[in-house]
C-alpha positions in Angstrom: 4.1 186.1 41.0 4.5 186.7 37.4 8.9 186.8 38.0 7.9 182.8 39.2 6.2 181.8 36.5 8.7 183.0 34.0 11.7 181.6 35.7 10.1 178.1 35.6 9.0 178.4 32.3 12.0 176.7 29.5 13.9 178.6 27.7 12.6 179.3 24.1 14.8 178.0 21.3 16.0 180.7 18.9 16.7 180.2 15.0 20.9 179.8 15.9 19.6 176.3 17.4 18.1 175.4 14.8 19.8 172.6 12.6 19.4 173.3 8.9 20.8 172.2 5.2 20.0 173.1 2.1 20.1 170.4 -1.0 20.2 172.1 -4.5 18.8 169.6 -7.0 17.7 169.8 -10.7 14.9 168.0 -12.6 14.6 167.7 -16.7 11.3 170.0 -16.9 8.9 172.2 -15.3 6.4 169.1 -15.3 8.5 167.1 -13.3 9.6 169.6 -10.9 5.4 170.3 -10.5 5.1 166.1 -10.1 7.9 165.9 -7.7 6.2 168.6 -4.8 3.1 166.3 -5.9 5.1 163.2 -4.3 6.6 165.4 -1.7 3.0 166.6 -0.8 1.5 163.5 -0.7 4.4 161.7 1.4 4.1 164.1 3.8 0.1 164.5 4.1 -0.4 164.0 7.7 1.8 167.7 8.3 0.5 171.5 7.5 1.6 172.4 4.2 1.5 175.9 2.3 1.8 176.2 -1.6 2.6 180.0 -1.3 6.8 179.8 -2.8 6.5 176.5 -4.4 6.2 173.9 -1.2 6.5 174.4 2.0 6.2 171.1 4.4 6.2 171.9 8.3 6.3 169.6 11.1 6.8 170.0 15.1 10.0 172.5 15.8 11.2 172.9 12.1 9.9 172.8 8.4 10.9 171.8 4.8 10.7 174.2 2.0 11.4 173.1 -1.5 11.7 176.4 -3.9 12.4 176.8 -7.5 15.6 179.1 -8.4 16.0 181.2 -11.3 17.2 179.1 -14.3 20.3 180.6 -16.1 21.4 179.6 -19.1 20.0 175.7 -18.6 17.6 173.4 -19.6 17.0 171.8 -16.1 14.7 173.5 -13.6 17.4 174.1 -10.6 15.7 173.7 -7.2 16.9 174.0 -3.6 15.2 172.1 -0.6 15.5 173.2 2.8 15.6 171.4 6.2 15.6 173.2 9.2 14.7 171.5 12.7 15.3 172.0 16.4 16.3 168.3 17.1 18.8 166.2 15.6 17.0 163.0 15.4 13.8 164.7 13.6 16.3 166.4 11.2 17.8 163.0 10.3 14.6 161.5 9.8 12.7 164.0 7.5 16.1 164.6 5.4 16.7 160.7 5.4 12.6 160.7 3.7 13.4 163.6 1.4 16.3 161.7 -0.1 14.1 158.7 -0.2 11.5 160.8 -2.5 14.0 162.4 -4.5 16.2 159.4 -5.1 12.8 157.3 -6.2 11.2 159.7 -8.3 15.0 160.7 -10.6 14.8 156.9 -10.8 11.0 156.4 -11.9 11.2 159.6 -14.6 14.5 157.4 -16.1 
């Protein structure tokens, strides 16, 4: 009976089938970086969020992770935005949403 159930269950999608992309960005100060995290958190407020490593936003089938990187001889705050999803349509949607918030924030800060 157990063998029959296992045959009919869908295969689990492993990490190799995920679509991922990393965006490298920078902002002028730590205050701007914290404000950007706040904007991202507000824009994705309906999704589960974790502030353990700066900000991670979980959505069905993927996540958006924003992490500050070590600054080496730079006045700017460098950070990376990792976007991963199991589905291309969801990935494209969340990536465009992240870029929209980022571009709007950079325009707002000028």
